[in-house]
Wavefront OBJ file of the C-alpha trace (Angstrom):
o trace
v 0.000 0.000 0.000
v 2.855 2.341 0.847
v 4.434 1.695 -2.555
v 1.134 2.463 -4.288
v 0.799 5.727 -2.359
v 4.389 6.741 -3.216
v 3.799 5.986 -6.893
v 0.605 8.069 -6.896
v 2.440 10.949 -5.251
v 5.220 10.770 -7.816
v 2.677 10.721 -10.671
v 0.884 13.755 -9.237
v 4.168 15.609 -8.808
v 5.198 14.745 -12.384
v 1.856 15.964 -13.780
v 2.215 19.199 -11.814
v 5.712 19.770 -13.175
v 4.524 19.055 -16.727
v 1.699 21.572 -16.360
v 4.163 24.203 -15.150
v 6.518 23.426 -18.026
v 3.670 23.646 -20.544
v 2.495 26.971 -19.161
v 6.063 28.291 -19.233
v 6.566 27.245 -22.855
v 3.221 28.762 -23.866
v 4.065 32.039 -22.149
v 7.485 32.102 -23.840
v 5.982 31.508 -27.306
v 3.298 34.143 -26.735
v 5.956 36.592 -25.585
v 8.110 35.971 -28.646
v 5.126 36.462 -30.974
v 4.221 39.686 -29.215
v 7.821 40.844 -29.404
v 7.917 40.127 -33.137
v 4.893 42.357 -33.718
v 6.132 45.057 -31.350
v 9.802 45.058 -32.382
v 9.495 47.657 -35.152
v 7.570 50.320 -33.162
v 9.654 49.627 -30.054
v 12.853 49.980 -32.072
v 11.636 53.253 -33.550
v 10.689 54.560 -30.094
v 14.058 53.463 -28.685
v 15.889 55.233 -31.504
v 13.915 58.443 -31.077
v 14.480 58.547 -27.318
v 18.143 57.503 -27.208
v 19.524 58.665 -30.545
v 20.662 55.100 -31.318
v 21.800 54.419 -34.900
v 21.794 58.093 -35.804
v 18.200 58.887 -34.884
v 17.426 62.113 -33.046
v 14.142 63.564 -31.883
v 13.096 66.550 -33.971
v 10.389 69.181 -33.691
v 8.009 67.790 -36.269
v 4.853 69.692 -35.355
v 1.607 68.048 -34.295
v 1.100 64.314 -34.536
v -0.494 62.951 -37.703
v -4.244 63.451 -37.782
v -6.904 61.721 -39.809
v -5.477 60.008 -42.857
v -6.919 61.409 -46.069
v -7.720 59.687 -49.333
v -5.261 61.728 -51.385
v -1.681 60.554 -51.756
v 1.597 62.213 -52.681
v 4.762 60.610 -53.968
v 7.847 61.025 -51.794
v 11.161 60.927 -53.644
v 14.481 60.539 -51.835
v 17.730 62.100 -52.950
v 21.234 61.836 -51.478
v 24.519 63.643 -52.136
v 27.928 63.455 -50.486
v 30.531 66.217 -50.242
v 33.792 65.248 -52.042
v 35.767 65.667 -48.792
v 33.740 62.923 -47.092
v 34.831 59.365 -48.102
v 31.371 57.879 -47.715
v 28.874 56.199 -49.985
v 25.482 57.649 -49.080
v 22.212 56.759 -50.801
v 18.484 56.250 -50.193
v 17.509 52.672 -49.401
v 14.242 52.847 -51.343
v 12.739 54.412 -54.421
v 9.716 56.696 -54.658
v 7.190 56.050 -51.892
v 3.455 56.772 -52.205
v 2.115 58.230 -48.972
v -1.383 59.244 -48.002
v -1.761 62.667 -46.437
v -1.710 62.416 -42.652
v -0.121 58.968 -42.717
v 3.296 58.478 -41.109
v 5.991 57.125 -43.397
v 9.284 55.449 -42.574
v 12.250 55.548 -44.950
v 15.942 54.736 -44.672
v 19.201 56.123 -46.005
v 22.341 53.982 -46.130
v 25.821 55.268 -45.387
v 29.140 53.430 -45.618
v 32.586 54.687 -44.680
v 34.866 53.881 -47.620
v 37.945 55.184 -45.818
v 40.554 53.338 -43.759
v 39.921 55.283 -40.542
v 36.912 56.527 -38.530
v 35.218 59.493 -40.213
v 32.586 61.848 -38.835
v 29.930 63.426 -41.016
v 26.870 65.617 -40.597
v 23.827 65.825 -42.844
v 21.670 68.716 -43.975
v 18.301 68.251 -45.603
v 16.011 70.040 -47.996
v 12.437 69.560 -49.128
v 11.273 70.622 -52.582
v 9.190 72.260 -53.868
v 10.089 74.728 -51.129
v 6.461 75.786 -50.630
v 5.636 72.366 -49.161
v 8.197 72.770 -46.363
v 5.665 73.874 -43.767
v 3.502 70.824 -44.469
v 6.303 68.251 -44.325
v 6.954 67.127 -40.750
v 9.788 64.917 -39.528
v 9.154 63.043 -36.294
v 12.650 61.500 -36.254
v 15.710 61.934 -38.448
v 19.499 62.042 -38.454
v 20.060 65.568 -39.787
v 22.317 68.185 -38.163
v 23.828 65.631 -35.762
v 27.345 64.236 -36.093
v 27.554 60.616 -37.215
v 30.827 58.693 -36.850
v 31.502 55.538 -38.851
v 34.584 53.385 -38.396
v 36.465 52.117 -41.442
v 34.164 49.987 -43.593
v 31.166 50.452 -41.320
v 27.709 50.683 -42.920
v 24.530 51.873 -41.195
v 20.889 52.392 -42.089
v 19.644 55.791 -40.939
v 15.863 56.067 -40.458
v 13.626 58.995 -41.332
v 10.068 59.125 -39.962
v 7.770 61.771 -41.432
v 4.245 62.760 -42.436
v 2.587 65.305 -44.704
v -0.095 67.591 -43.281
v -3.449 67.067 -45.059
v -3.832 70.867 -45.173
v -1.414 70.808 -48.103
v -4.448 69.901 -50.234
v -6.311 73.047 -49.116
v -3.556 75.578 -49.837
v -3.884 77.099 -53.354
v -0.068 77.185 -53.557
v 0.360 73.468 -52.850
v -2.842 71.604 -53.621
v -1.670 70.725 -57.136
v 1.619 69.194 -55.960
v 1.795 65.437 -56.309
v 5.508 64.797 -55.692
v 7.747 65.915 -52.809
v 11.502 65.394 -52.920
v 13.444 64.936 -49.692
v 17.167 65.546 -50.175
v 19.934 64.785 -47.689
v 23.535 65.900 -48.128
v 26.401 64.652 -45.972
v 29.413 66.837 -45.139
v 32.374 66.468 -42.803
v 31.073 69.374 -40.729
v 28.441 72.105 -40.679
v 31.237 74.533 -41.578
v 31.758 72.597 -44.810
v 28.017 72.648 -45.360
v 27.900 76.408 -44.897
v 30.849 76.981 -47.229
v 29.207 74.763 -49.842
v 25.838 76.457 -49.477
v 24.253 73.345 -47.999
v 22.767 75.151 -45.009
v 21.493 78.098 -47.059
v 19.939 75.739 -49.610
v 18.186 73.832 -46.866
v 15.480 76.483 -46.849
v 13.644 78.359 -44.100
v 11.774 75.274 -42.880
v 14.944 73.889 -41.254
v 15.459 76.908 -39.026
v 13.919 75.161 -36.026
v 16.464 72.352 -36.287
v 19.399 74.768 -36.251
v 18.010 77.201 -33.674
v 19.234 75.243 -30.591
v 22.782 75.590 -31.886
v 22.686 79.366 -31.690
v 24.790 80.912 -28.914
v 22.698 82.894 -26.381
l 1 2 3 4 5 6 7 8 9 10 11 12 13 14 15 16 17 18 19 20 21 22 23 24 25 26 27 28 29 30 31 32 33 34 35 36 37 38 39 40 41 42 43 44 45 46 47 48 49 50 51 52 53 54 55 56 57 58 59 60 61 62 63 64 65 66 67 68 69 70 71 72 73 74 75 76 77 78 79 80 81 82 83 84 85 86 87 88 89 90 91 92 93 94 95 96 97 98 99 100 101 102 103 104 105 106 107 108 109 110 111 112 113 114 115 116 117 118 119 120 121 122 123 124 125 126 127 128 129 130 131 132 133 134 135 136 137 138 139 140 141 142 143 144 145 146 147 148 149 150 151 152 153 154 155 156 157 158 159 160 161 162 163 164 165 166 167 168 169 170 171 172 173 174 175 176 177 178 179 180 181 182 183 184 185 186 187 188 189 190 191 192 193 194 195 196 197 198 199 200 201 202 203 204 205 206 207 208 209 210 211 212 213
């Protein structure tokens, strides 16, 4: 009888352990699935808060509102100053984007030199009249980026276009917006090359914090 009781106790203990193991595995799988779905927004939030991978928080205006039916095409352009030994290019072609919808694009940069090199990017939006309707919520402009020899990084740009662009007589006929980024060794190089002046008045807010009181 004692042996039967011990066997029953062992069976009960084994079943209890199996239930715990099953619950643990289920929770782990559910967590991994949830992480897979959340990884992109969490990564974007992490980048915006910490500046990781070249992302900095920018003053992009109000958050996107109701998404409209009308779309615009977003083109991406990239140039590199001759003094900077980098290859810099957009990672995608033209992107259709509905007004009020947030878009995410990437630029790729690679240091072709044999030593660490620091660069800084300026940006411009054309046609210039759309500047006040184009809002960046995160980007890598006007902040120094250092790449070691041979290093390549993807630099994200999050943005949206204000639906009011369709109500302005000066902009309602525009169907394509070009976002241009130019990388220089320094802002001084950018100023000497006209990169800052060509950026247009809509980038003033990004440069204002650099002004000396």
